[in-house]
VMD Tcl script that builds the backbone (N, CA, C; Angstrom):
set m [mol new atoms 321]
animate dup $m
set s [atomselect $m all]
$s set {name element resname resid chain x y z} {
  {N N MET 1 A 0.680 -21.954 67.768}
  {CA C MET 1 A -0.094 -22.970 67.062}
  {C C MET 1 A 0.812 -23.657 66.052}
  {N N VAL 2 A 0.731 -24.944 66.032}
  {CA C VAL 2 A 1.595 -25.740 65.163}
  {C C VAL 2 A 0.769 -26.230 63.981}
  {N N HIS 3 A 1.333 -26.059 62.778}
  {CA C HIS 3 A 0.654 -26.544 61.568}
  {C C HIS 3 A 1.142 -27.941 61.260}
  {N N HIS 4 A 0.220 -28.820 61.043}
  {CA C HIS 4 A 0.577 -30.173 60.657}
  {C C HIS 4 A 0.317 -30.321 59.168}
  {N N PHE 5 A 1.326 -30.721 58.419}
  {CA C PHE 5 A 1.194 -30.887 56.975}
  {C C PHE 5 A 0.859 -32.337 56.669}
  {N N ALA 6 A -0.091 -32.505 55.835}
  {CA C ALA 6 A -0.443 -33.866 55.433}
  {C C ALA 6 A 0.575 -34.363 54.413}
  {N N HIS 7 A 0.698 -35.666 54.303}
  {CA C HIS 7 A 1.687 -36.241 53.397}
  {C C HIS 7 A 1.182 -36.353 51.971}
  {N N ASN 8 A -0.052 -35.895 51.700}
  {CA C ASN 8 A -0.578 -36.019 50.347}
  {C C ASN 8 A -0.255 -34.788 49.480}
  {N N GLY 9 A 0.637 -33.926 49.890}
  {CA C GLY 9 A 1.074 -32.809 49.060}
  {C C GLY 9 A 0.363 -31.508 49.334}
  {N N HIS 10 A -0.609 -31.493 50.218}
  {CA C HIS 10 A -1.321 -30.256 50.511}
  {C C HIS 10 A -0.564 -29.461 51.558}
  {N N THR 11 A -0.657 -28.151 51.451}
  {CA C THR 11 A -0.004 -27.288 52.428}
  {C C THR 11 A -1.050 -26.623 53.291}
  {N N ALA 12 A -0.577 -25.831 54.226}
  {CA C ALA 12 A -1.491 -25.118 55.111}
  {C C ALA 12 A -2.084 -23.903 54.409}
  {N N PHE 13 A -1.558 -23.528 53.223}
  {CA C PHE 13 A -2.044 -22.359 52.483}
  {C C PHE 13 A -2.678 -22.822 51.174}
  {N N PRO 14 A -3.977 -23.092 51.188}
  {CA C PRO 14 A -4.608 -23.658 49.988}
  {C C PRO 14 A -4.623 -22.693 48.799}
  {N N SER 15 A -4.721 -21.361 49.053}
  {CA C SER 15 A -4.755 -20.423 47.928}
  {C C SER 15 A -3.425 -20.434 47.182}
  {N N LEU 16 A -2.329 -20.539 47.928}
  {CA C LEU 16 A -1.009 -20.603 47.313}
  {C C LEU 16 A -0.880 -21.881 46.491}
  {N N CYS 17 A -1.410 -22.953 47.028}
  {CA C CYS 17 A -1.333 -24.233 46.339}
  {C C CYS 17 A -2.100 -24.188 45.019}
  {N N VAL 18 A -3.267 -23.566 45.019}
  {CA C VAL 18 A -4.081 -23.486 43.807}
  {C C VAL 18 A -3.361 -22.680 42.743}
  {N N SER 19 A -2.768 -21.537 43.163}
  {CA C SER 19 A -2.092 -20.708 42.169}
  {C C SER 19 A -0.875 -21.431 41.608}
  {N N LEU 20 A -0.139 -22.147 42.471}
  {CA C LEU 20 A 1.015 -22.900 41.976}
  {C C LEU 20 A 0.575 -24.016 41.040}
  {N N ARG 21 A -0.525 -24.663 41.395}
  {CA C ARG 21 A -1.019 -25.752 40.568}
  {C C ARG 21 A -1.444 -25.247 39.191}
  {N N SER 22 A -2.124 -24.078 39.146}
  {CA C SER 22 A -2.583 -23.564 37.859}
  {C C SER 22 A -1.395 -23.159 36.991}
  {N N ARG 23 A -0.372 -22.570 37.631}
  {CA C ARG 23 A 0.817 -22.215 36.860}
  {C C ARG 23 A 1.492 -23.466 36.320}
  {N N PHE 24 A 1.560 -24.486 37.156}
  {CA C PHE 24 A 2.198 -25.722 36.730}
  {C C PHE 24 A 1.420 -26.360 35.582}
  {N N CYS 25 A 0.091 -26.301 35.671}
  {CA C CYS 25 A -0.732 -26.873 34.607}
  {C C CYS 25 A -0.512 -26.120 33.296}
  {N N LEU 26 A -0.425 -24.790 33.367}
  {CA C LEU 26 A -0.168 -24.022 32.149}
  {C C LEU 26 A 1.184 -24.394 31.556}
  {N N PHE 27 A 2.179 -24.566 32.421}
  {CA C PHE 27 A 3.504 -24.955 31.938}
  {C C PHE 27 A 3.446 -26.314 31.256}
  {N N GLU 28 A 2.718 -27.239 31.873}
  {CA C GLU 28 A 2.598 -28.578 31.283}
  {C C GLU 28 A 1.873 -28.514 29.943}
  {N N LEU 29 A 0.823 -27.674 29.866}
  {CA C LEU 29 A 0.101 -27.542 28.599}
  {C C LEU 29 A 1.015 -26.998 27.512}
  {N N ARG 30 A 1.785 -25.970 27.858}
  {CA C ARG 30 A 2.693 -25.383 26.874}
  {C C ARG 30 A 3.747 -26.392 26.441}
  {N N LYS 31 A 4.209 -27.177 27.391}
  {CA C LYS 31 A 5.280 -28.123 27.102}
  {C C LYS 31 A 4.787 -29.234 26.180}
  {N N ASN 32 A 3.533 -29.640 26.322}
  {CA C ASN 32 A 3.026 -30.788 25.577}
  {C C ASN 32 A 2.347 -30.418 24.267}
  {N N THR 33 A 2.139 -29.130 23.995}
  {CA C THR 33 A 1.481 -28.770 22.741}
  {C C THR 33 A 2.443 -28.975 21.583}
  {N N PRO 34 A 1.923 -29.426 20.436}
  {CA C PRO 34 A 2.816 -29.638 19.287}
  {C C PRO 34 A 3.318 -28.304 18.738}
  {N N LYS 35 A 4.534 -28.304 18.256}
  {CA C LYS 35 A 5.116 -27.089 17.694}
  {C C LYS 35 A 4.519 -26.836 16.315}
  {N N LYS 36 A 4.383 -25.561 15.942}
  {CA C LYS 36 A 3.885 -25.228 14.612}
  {C C LYS 36 A 4.973 -25.512 13.586}
  {N N MET 37 A 4.525 -25.961 12.418}
  {CA C MET 37 A 5.496 -26.238 11.359}
  {C C MET 37 A 5.995 -24.934 10.765}
  {N N ALA 38 A 7.168 -24.979 10.201}
  {CA C ALA 38 A 7.747 -23.792 9.577}
  {C C ALA 38 A 6.948 -23.442 8.332}
  {N N LYS 39 A 6.816 -22.151 8.089}
  {CA C LYS 39 A 6.083 -21.672 6.925}
  {C C LYS 39 A 6.935 -21.928 5.685}
  {N N SER 40 A 6.347 -22.547 4.678}
  {CA C SER 40 A 7.155 -22.914 3.513}
  {C C SER 40 A 6.973 -21.943 2.357}
  {N N LYS 41 A 5.748 -21.456 2.108}
  {CA C LYS 41 A 5.515 -20.586 0.953}
  {C C LYS 41 A 5.577 -19.134 1.405}
  {N N ASN 42 A 6.543 -18.397 0.899}
  {CA C ASN 42 A 6.705 -17.010 1.310}
  {C C ASN 42 A 6.099 -16.024 0.328}
  {N N HIS 43 A 5.998 -16.379 -0.947}
  {CA C HIS 43 A 5.508 -15.410 -1.930}
  {C C HIS 43 A 4.905 -16.151 -3.106}
  {N N THR 44 A 3.845 -15.580 -3.680}
  {CA C THR 44 A 3.288 -16.100 -4.922}
  {C C THR 44 A 2.772 -14.937 -5.740}
  {N N ASN 45 A 2.871 -15.081 -7.056}
  {CA C ASN 45 A 2.409 -14.030 -7.971}
  {C C ASN 45 A 1.161 -14.494 -8.701}
  {N N HIS 46 A 0.494 -15.494 -8.166}
  {CA C HIS 46 A -0.662 -16.083 -8.821}
  {C C HIS 46 A -1.787 -15.065 -8.967}
  {N N ASN 47 A -2.381 -14.990 -10.157}
  {CA C ASN 47 A -3.566 -14.178 -10.464}
  {C C ASN 47 A -3.264 -12.691 -10.568}
  {N N GLN 48 A -2.025 -12.267 -10.378}
  {CA C GLN 48 A -1.745 -10.832 -10.376}
  {C C GLN 48 A -1.843 -10.247 -11.774}
  {N N SER 49 A -1.337 -10.959 -12.787}
  {CA C SER 49 A -1.384 -10.407 -14.143}
  {C C SER 49 A -2.826 -10.351 -14.633}
  {N N ARG 50 A -3.645 -11.309 -14.248}
  {CA C ARG 50 A -5.053 -11.271 -14.645}
  {C C ARG 50 A -5.747 -10.062 -14.020}
  {N N LYS 51 A -5.465 -9.810 -12.745}
  {CA C LYS 51 A -6.057 -8.649 -12.084}
  {C C LYS 51 A -5.594 -7.353 -12.733}
  {N N ASN 52 A -4.312 -7.308 -13.143}
  {CA C ASN 52 A -3.793 -6.100 -13.772}
  {C C ASN 52 A -4.435 -5.848 -15.123}
  {N N HIS 53 A -4.698 -6.914 -15.889}
  {CA C HIS 53 A -5.245 -6.747 -17.232}
  {C C HIS 53 A -6.758 -6.580 -17.228}
  {N N ARG 54 A -7.406 -6.779 -16.105}
  {CA C ARG 54 A -8.862 -6.693 -16.058}
  {C C ARG 54 A -9.347 -5.304 -16.466}
  {N N ASN 55 A -8.707 -4.267 -15.966}
  {CA C ASN 55 A -9.057 -2.900 -16.357}
  {C C ASN 55 A -8.093 -2.347 -17.387}
  {N N GLY 56 A -7.176 -3.147 -17.861}
  {CA C GLY 56 A -6.225 -2.708 -18.874}
  {C C GLY 56 A -5.020 -2.050 -18.238}
  {N N ILE 57 A -3.863 -2.300 -18.856}
  {CA C ILE 57 A -2.643 -1.656 -18.392}
  {C C ILE 57 A -2.485 -0.385 -19.197}
  {N N LYS 58 A -2.474 0.738 -18.527}
  {CA C LYS 58 A -2.448 2.035 -19.203}
  {C C LYS 58 A -1.075 2.658 -19.088}
  {N N ARG 59 A -0.761 3.504 -20.065}
  {CA C ARG 59 A 0.507 4.222 -20.017}
  {C C ARG 59 A 0.435 5.293 -18.942}
  {N N PRO 60 A 1.563 5.631 -18.352}
  {CA C PRO 60 A 1.549 6.702 -17.357}
  {C C PRO 60 A 1.292 8.048 -18.017}
  {N N LEU 61 A 0.712 8.961 -17.265}
  {CA C LEU 61 A 0.448 10.303 -17.780}
  {C C LEU 61 A 1.766 11.022 -18.036}
  {N N PRO 62 A 1.789 11.939 -19.006}
  {CA C PRO 62 A 3.004 12.732 -19.216}
  {C C PRO 62 A 3.350 13.537 -17.969}
  {N N LEU 63 A 4.627 13.803 -17.801}
  {CA C LEU 63 A 5.080 14.494 -16.597}
  {C C LEU 63 A 4.483 15.888 -16.475}
  {N N CYS 64 A 4.234 16.541 -17.622}
  {CA C CYS 64 A 3.701 17.902 -17.548}
  {C C CYS 64 A 2.300 17.919 -16.946}
  {N N MET 65 A 1.581 16.793 -17.011}
  {CA C MET 65 A 0.238 16.751 -16.434}
  {C C MET 65 A 0.290 16.438 -14.941}
  {N N ASN 66 A 1.376 15.853 -14.497}
  {CA C ASN 66 A 1.477 15.461 -13.095}
  {C C ASN 66 A 2.110 16.532 -12.223}
  {N N ASN 67 A 2.979 17.349 -12.807}
  {CA C ASN 67 A 3.718 18.306 -11.997}
  {C C ASN 67 A 2.812 19.439 -11.541}
  {N N SER 68 A 2.806 19.685 -10.263}
  {CA C SER 68 A 2.024 20.785 -9.725}
  {C C SER 68 A 2.846 22.062 -9.799}
  {N N LYS 69 A 2.205 23.131 -10.234}
  {CA C LYS 69 A 2.889 24.425 -10.327}
  {C C LYS 69 A 2.645 25.269 -9.080}
  {N N ARG 70 A 1.960 24.717 -8.119}
  {CA C ARG 70 A 1.628 25.473 -6.917}
  {C C ARG 70 A 2.898 25.803 -6.134}
  {N N GLY 71 A 3.018 27.049 -5.735}
  {CA C GLY 71 A 4.176 27.481 -4.977}
  {C C GLY 71 A 5.357 27.865 -5.841}
  {N N SER 72 A 5.198 27.823 -7.179}
  {CA C SER 72 A 6.293 28.215 -8.070}
  {C C SER 72 A 6.397 29.731 -8.132}
  {N N TRP 73 A 7.461 30.178 -8.760}
  {CA C TRP 73 A 7.710 31.613 -8.909}
  {C C TRP 73 A 6.626 32.208 -9.788}
  {N N LEU 74 A 5.914 33.226 -9.313}
  {CA C LEU 74 A 4.726 33.740 -9.994}
  {C C LEU 74 A 5.016 34.320 -11.377}
  {N N PRO 75 A 6.080 35.132 -11.582}
  {CA C PRO 75 A 6.335 35.633 -12.940}
  {C C PRO 75 A 6.546 34.504 -13.950}
  {N N LEU 76 A 7.152 33.418 -13.524}
  {CA C LEU 76 A 7.328 32.270 -14.414}
  {C C LEU 76 A 5.976 31.686 -14.808}
  {N N LEU 77 A 5.071 31.557 -13.837}
  {CA C LEU 77 A 3.751 30.993 -14.127}
  {C C LEU 77 A 2.982 31.870 -15.104}
  {N N VAL 78 A 3.032 33.191 -14.886}
  {CA C VAL 78 A 2.320 34.123 -15.772}
  {C C VAL 78 A 2.886 34.012 -17.179}
  {N N ASN 79 A 4.205 33.967 -17.285}
  {CA C ASN 79 A 4.846 33.888 -18.595}
  {C C ASN 79 A 4.493 32.584 -19.308}
  {N N THR 80 A 4.487 31.466 -18.581}
  {CA C THR 80 A 4.161 30.194 -19.227}
  {C C THR 80 A 2.722 30.174 -19.713}
  {N N ARG 81 A 1.809 30.812 -18.971}
  {CA C ARG 81 A 0.418 30.900 -19.437}
  {C C ARG 81 A 0.341 31.677 -20.744}
  {N N ARG 82 A 1.044 32.806 -20.801}
  {CA C ARG 82 A 1.030 33.627 -22.023}
  {C C ARG 82 A 1.635 32.864 -23.194}
  {N N VAL 83 A 2.742 32.196 -22.953}
  {CA C VAL 83 A 3.401 31.431 -24.018}
  {C C VAL 83 A 2.476 30.338 -24.532}
  {N N ARG 84 A 1.830 29.629 -23.610}
  {CA C ARG 84 A 0.933 28.550 -24.019}
  {C C ARG 84 A -0.224 29.093 -24.849}
  {N N LYS 85 A -0.779 30.217 -24.429}
  {CA C LYS 85 A -1.902 30.826 -25.152}
  {C C LYS 85 A -1.473 31.232 -26.561}
  {N N ASN 86 A -0.306 31.887 -26.692}
  {CA C ASN 86 A 0.170 32.309 -28.009}
  {C C ASN 86 A 0.531 31.113 -28.882}
  {N N ASN 87 A 1.081 30.066 -28.280}
  {CA C ASN 87 A 1.383 28.859 -29.055}
  {C C ASN 87 A 0.111 28.249 -29.625}
  {N N GLN 88 A -0.957 28.256 -28.841}
  {CA C GLN 88 A -2.222 27.716 -29.327}
  {C C GLN 88 A -2.753 28.560 -30.481}
  {N N LYS 89 A -2.642 29.880 -30.355}
  {CA C LYS 89 A -3.102 30.764 -31.434}
  {C C LYS 89 A -2.313 30.502 -32.708}
  {N N GLN 90 A -0.984 30.391 -32.586}
  {CA C GLN 90 A -0.148 30.152 -33.762}
  {C C GLN 90 A -0.419 28.775 -34.359}
  {N N ALA 91 A -0.684 27.775 -33.509}
  {CA C ALA 91 A -0.990 26.438 -34.014}
  {C C ALA 91 A -2.304 26.452 -34.784}
  {N N LEU 92 A -3.312 27.173 -34.288}
  {CA C LEU 92 A -4.591 27.283 -35.000}
  {C C LEU 92 A -4.405 27.998 -36.336}
  {N N LYS 93 A -3.608 29.062 -36.330}
  {CA C LYS 93 A -3.357 29.826 -37.551}
  {C C LYS 93 A -2.655 28.943 -38.594}
  {N N ALA 94 A -1.644 28.184 -38.173}
  {CA C ALA 94 A -0.930 27.298 -39.093}
  {C C ALA 94 A -1.850 26.203 -39.617}
  {N N ARG 95 A -2.726 25.690 -38.778}
  {CA C ARG 95 A -3.655 24.648 -39.211}
  {C C ARG 95 A -4.621 25.189 -40.256}
  {N N ARG 96 A -5.144 26.388 -40.010}
  {CA C ARG 96 A -6.053 27.001 -40.991}
  {C C ARG 96 A -5.341 27.193 -42.332}
  {N N GLU 97 A -4.082 27.631 -42.295}
  {CA C GLU 97 A -3.320 27.823 -43.535}
  {C C GLU 97 A -3.123 26.496 -44.268}
  {N N ARG 98 A -2.832 25.420 -43.538}
  {CA C ARG 98 A -2.659 24.108 -44.165}
  {C C ARG 98 A -3.949 23.631 -44.810}
  {N N ILE 99 A -5.070 23.834 -44.103}
  {CA C ILE 99 A -6.369 23.411 -44.639}
  {C C ILE 99 A -6.692 24.209 -45.900}
  {N N ALA 100 A -6.434 25.523 -45.861}
  {CA C ALA 100 A -6.713 26.366 -47.034}
  {C C ALA 100 A -5.826 25.958 -48.213}
  {N N ALA 101 A -4.550 25.660 -47.938}
  {CA C ALA 101 A -3.641 25.248 -49.012}
  {C C ALA 101 A -4.076 23.907 -49.599}
  {N N PHE 102 A -4.516 22.974 -48.743}
  {CA C PHE 102 A -4.969 21.672 -49.226}
  {C C PHE 102 A -6.235 21.819 -50.063}
  {N N ALA 103 A -7.155 22.705 -49.623}
  {CA C ALA 103 A -8.403 22.921 -50.366}
  {C C ALA 103 A -8.102 23.560 -51.726}
  {N N ALA 104 A -7.152 24.519 -51.766}
  {CA C ALA 104 A -6.804 25.173 -53.032}
  {C C ALA 104 A -6.096 24.182 -53.960}
  {N N LYS 105 A -5.307 23.282 -53.387}
  {CA C LYS 105 A -4.563 22.309 -54.179}
  {C C LYS 105 A -5.500 21.272 -54.792}
  {N N SER 106 A -6.533 20.870 -54.052}
  {CA C SER 106 A -7.451 19.836 -54.531}
  {C C SER 106 A -8.408 20.360 -55.603}
  {N N LYS 107 A -8.606 21.701 -55.736}
  {CA C LYS 107 A -9.527 22.261 -56.734}
  {C C LYS 107 A -8.917 22.328 -58.069}
}
mol reanalyze $m
mol bondsrecalc $m
mol representation Tube
mol addrep $m
């Protein structure tokens, strides 16, 4: 059987022609679309200081409050607890003595 091709551009395989045509149309669409302009503004700091001051800028916590003692050497932890407790007792004792001295001085 002999296939006769028409001179209007159609082939004997219409499905192939449709797929080629759709690909060609996509290529033409891509070719004719305008290019996007280059981005000009890369960074802005607008409104950042206002947002920061809304809740107030606070000082960072002291390092002793942030450091976790978990996993540290246990005898060291026990000793630091005892030292802290005794320091508090001595600080209270010194404060009471200062208050008593001030009260005796003012009389």
